[in-house]
Every structure is written in C-alpha cells, then in structure tokens.
C-alpha positions, 0 to 999 in steps of 0.5 A: 259243360266241364268235360273233365268232370264228365269223364271222371264220373265215367271213370269212377266205376273202374278206377279209384281216385288215387289211381286216376290221380297217379295216372294224370300225375296230380294230387287226389285233392286237385282231382276232386276240385276239377270234378266239383268245378272248384278249380278249372282244369288246364285245357289239355286235361280232358285230352290227356284223360281220354288217351290215358284211360281209353284203350286203343285198338291194337288188333290186326287191321282188316284186309284193306288196311295194311298199316297205321299212321298218326296225323299231327298238325293235321289241318284239314286232313290233306296228308291223311287223305293221301295215305289212307288211299294206299291202305292206312288207318289213322289212329290219332290226329292232332290239330289245335285250331277249332275251325280246322277241327270242325272241317276235319271231323265233318269229313272224317267223323270216325277221328272223333274218338282219337282226336286231340287239340294241342299236341304239346300237352300230350305225353308221347307215351299216350299216343297209340303205336303206329307205322307212319308219322304224318306231320305238316308241322309249322316252322318256327325259329330255331335258336342255335347256340354254339356247342362249346358255349353250352358245354361251358354252361353244362347244358345239353346240346342235343335235340332236346336243347336246340328244338325246345320251344319249337313245334319240331320238338313235339314231332321229334319227341314222338318219333323218339318215344314211338319209333314209327317205321317211317315219318313224312313231314311237310313244310314251306319251301323256305324251310331249307334256306331259313336262317341261312340254312341252319334251321334245316340243318338242325332238323336234319341232324336231329332226324338222322344223327339223334333219332337214327333215320335214314332221311330223303327230302325233296321240294315238290311243285304241285303244279303237275296235279293241280292248276297251281304253282305250289312248291313244298318241301317233303321230308321222308325218313325210314327207321331201317335201311330201304331202297327208297329213291325220289326217282320213283316219284311220278310227277305228271309233266303237264299239268291241268289248267284253271278251267278244270277247277272253275265253275263252268257257269253253263248248266253242266254242273249242279248249283252249290249254294252259297257258291253257285245258284240258278239253272246254270250254276252262276257264281254268286255275285259276292265273290266279285270284287267291289269297285273300291277294292278293285281300284285299290288293287290297281292303284297298289300294283301301279305304285309298285311297278313305278318303283320297279317292284313285282308286287301286284295282283294276279289276274288269270283265266281258264288257260292259265296256272295260278299263283300259290293260294295262301292263307291270307286269300280271304283278305282281297284274293289278290294272288288269284283273281278270275277274269270275267270278261268284258268290263266285268270286275274280276272275282275271287275263287269260291271255297269249292274252287279252292278245294279243287285247287288243292286236289280235294274232290267235290264230296269233300265238306266245307262246313265253315265260313268262307273266311275260314274256308280260305284260310284252311285251303291256303294252308293245306297240302296238294292232296294228289301230291301226298297220294303219290308220295304215299305210293312210293313210301308205303311199300318201304313201310310194309317191307320194314314191318315184315322185316321186323316181324320176322326178326331181320332188317330189310336189306336195301337194293341200294341206299338213296341219299335223296335229292339234296 
C-alpha cells in the first residue's frame, strides 16, 4: 500500500493541493504523481507528512506525568523505560531498524502515532516540543580538519561542518532547534578515546560552546544492577545552570549473580515456549551448542592461548558475572556460555535471559526471532542504570521548567563539572 497516497486522500478535505505541496516543499505536480503512483515517493515522505499535518498534544500533562521527552535512536526503548518510570511522557520516537521497531511497538503500542524511522529525513521543526531529549546515538567517525585550513577555504568550522555526515549531527540540530531543558545521551565507553579523543572533544565543544548546555559525563558500569560487566558513557546536559552532580548517583556496591536471571529449570518458573518447556521449565535443547561449534570454540581459544592472546569464550555459571553481551551474540554465543554440568556441552542464554540480563522484566514482549532478539538486547542499555540516571536528572529538569515558567533562571547551589 502507498502510505503517502493514503495520507494524501485523508488530507484533501482539510487542505488544498497547493497547501500540502508547500508544506511538503515539493511541487503540486510531484504530489499528484505520488498519489497516483506515477512516481515513487522518497522513503521519508510518509513520516514527514504525518508530522507536518498531525497535531501534537500540547495541553497539560496528567498528574502522574510531569515532563515530556523524545526517544531518538530508540532501539527497543531501554532509555525510555527509565525515564517513563519517573513521570515522563514520550511524545516522539525514532528508530530506523524494522525489527527493533516491531519490538518497540509491541511493548509501547501508544508510540504508533508518533513513531518515525529515519531521523535524518525529519525536519527538527516537525518534532514536538519536549523537556528532555534521549538518544542512544551510534558513534560514527568524525572528520576533523584544521580551523585555519577551513578559514582559508571560506568554510564554516562550527558543529554544522565538523559533525555533518554523522548521526550526532541529527542530535545536535534537534537540540539547537527545540532547546529542551535537558538531554541524556548514551554511547559505548570507547567514545571517549575514539580517534585519540578528537571525537569526544568535538561532541563536547558542540554541546557546550555551540549549543550552550552545561554538560556532565560519566562512564557507568551496569554490573551493580545486573550480572553483567557493561560500561557505557552517559552524557547529560542542562540548558540552564543546575546543582546536578554525579555524586548523587546511587550505584549498588554489590550486584547480583547470573543465578538471578537464569531459568531455574526446577518447576519454580512457568514454562515459556519457545525458550523453556515442560513441567520443570527446562531450557530448549536448541540453545545447547552443537558438538561442531563447541569443538571449534575450544580450538580457537587454544590457538590464541598458545599465541599469548586473551581471545576465547566466556564460560560462566550461576555464581558468576558475565562479560558484556554484544549484538553478535547470535553468531556463536561465545562471550557468555552457560555451564550445564557433567559432560554436557554449554549453552547460550535464551532471549528471555538476555532480556533479564539487560534489566527488562518478564512482562517485556519479545515478538521477534532469536537472532533479532540477541541483536536487540546486545545493543540495548541496562534499564535500571537509566532509571537511576533519570532519578537525579528529572528534579533538575522540573526546576528548569519551573524557573522558565516564572521568568527566572534556576540558580545552582554549586555547579558540578562532572566526572572528567
């Protein structure tokens, strides 16, 4: 079905062809060709049309919701989950991957009316106003040329030049246009050291010098909340001065062990096909490694040990903490293999165990194949980490909102420089 054609049919009663064409920044002739199918509309056209013609709620929030946020590069909604817990309402979501979109909408069906795919195709002005911008943006290489060279060529050297072509540019242009009270960005730990630190210096300068936000960052390990060593950098920025400090973050000193997320296989947990079955909820045999794969992994590890390298599989049991779950887990499961006792070959985690390992409760729906589920959880954030981040960010957001509504800036008790 031509989504654009369907949308145009619904708009004809309220707008003229000329009005629709002007708002879509195309000619009337092009619009007519889209509707008749004579010309294929660009992939972003339907999303752009929805957001340029669909009114967005701007009225007061209900009592249990105190601020609004947008969820960019949303994945399966892990960061959203943390901020919704603390009274946030999501007013816009963007995620390009169709399988991640399926999981997201299965768990947040209310997002269907404000969900778009490719954020690079959406004008910043079309995004609803919001208090907090959330983004787990992918890290792409930044091309950094000398300012003097760019000046000699008559080229700009602000964020529009240095970050153009990277997905961070889309975060920056939206922040610049919408001026949210705060933003929360997440990325891999190595973002800080990428390209000898140049990438992070550009990001920091754009957020602070170009966009004028007070920025704090910290590398947080999720192992205090889940039985997994998973370090990620979290970057928080505020439009106005605040008393925010990472010292307020409450990270458990001792985290759980894998026993807390593994299927017990003793009948104490109801079976969940296709992951477990039978009266005792036994893990399906398909998750046990084949003899060929298990032999390959052992040989591979032995080869690297002989060469003095540390590469190999991660074999763990109920009392252990796992390595970082990666998006490639579906290939062989080598980073987290579960011992099964005796002479039995180890097994992979089931997708449900992966969900638990990332802090999702068992009500979280997994409507996709195992391969896609492994990719999604391997790319996800640790949910309770962002629930804790939200706990210390949201009060500052509400203070900024209150200060702006009263026509004054919120004065800080002290200005924290962040963990640098």
